[in-house]
N, C-alpha and C positions, 0 to 999 in steps of 0.2 A: 847273577845265574849264581854264583857263587853266595849269595845270601839265601836263596830259596835250598840248596843244596843243604846247608848248616844249618838251616831252618826245620829241615826235615829229617836232620838228625839227631835235634836236639828234641825234639818233638816226640820220636819213637824212644827216645833214651828216656822221657818225661813218662809215656804212658806205659813203660815195661817196669819202670821206678815204681810208680802208682799200682801196677797190676802184684808189684809182687810186697809190698809193703801191707797191699789189701791181705796176700796169702798169709802174710807174715803176723796180723793180725788177727787173723782165725784161728791160728796154731796156737797164738797167746791167749787167747780167749779160752779155747779149748784147755788147755792147759788153768786158767786158772779157774773154769769150771769142775775140772778131776781133783783141784785141790782142797775144793770148799765142799763137793759132794761126801754125802756121810756112805760108811758102806749099810749094809741093808740089815737091819738086826741090830745095830750097833750105834753107839757115838763117836766112833773112830772114824777120821778120814780115809778115802781113797787114797786123798797124795799129800805133797806137804805144802803149804802156803808159800815157806822159803824159795822153794825152787820157780815158784811161778813168778813172786815177786824178784828175783833175781833175774828170770825171763826178760820181763818189763824192765829192767836197768840195762841188760845187752841191747835191748830195743833203743833205749836211750828214749822212753815214753815216761818214766821217771826217775826223779833224781837219784845219785848213791848218799844224799845226805837228806833229812828230812829239814822243809822249809816251813812248816806250820806244824802244829800240833792238835791232835783231835782226840779225846775219849773213846775207846772202843773198846765194847763187851763182846766178847765169842761164846756164844751160849751153844 
């Protein structure tokens, strides 16, 4: 009986963690889209990519130090 209760609590905890992670990922994606979007009639961005990258770092989805290098051009 104790194992069933522990399993139920663990399952409920995992489900709530998964839902919280999904909500965080949606917020991160929204922030990244905002950072990359251009202002109408301008070549300026509506946000900054640095803020979006730092948010992904705080969420531990990307590392703080680069692990490899890619060439990148931002037009």
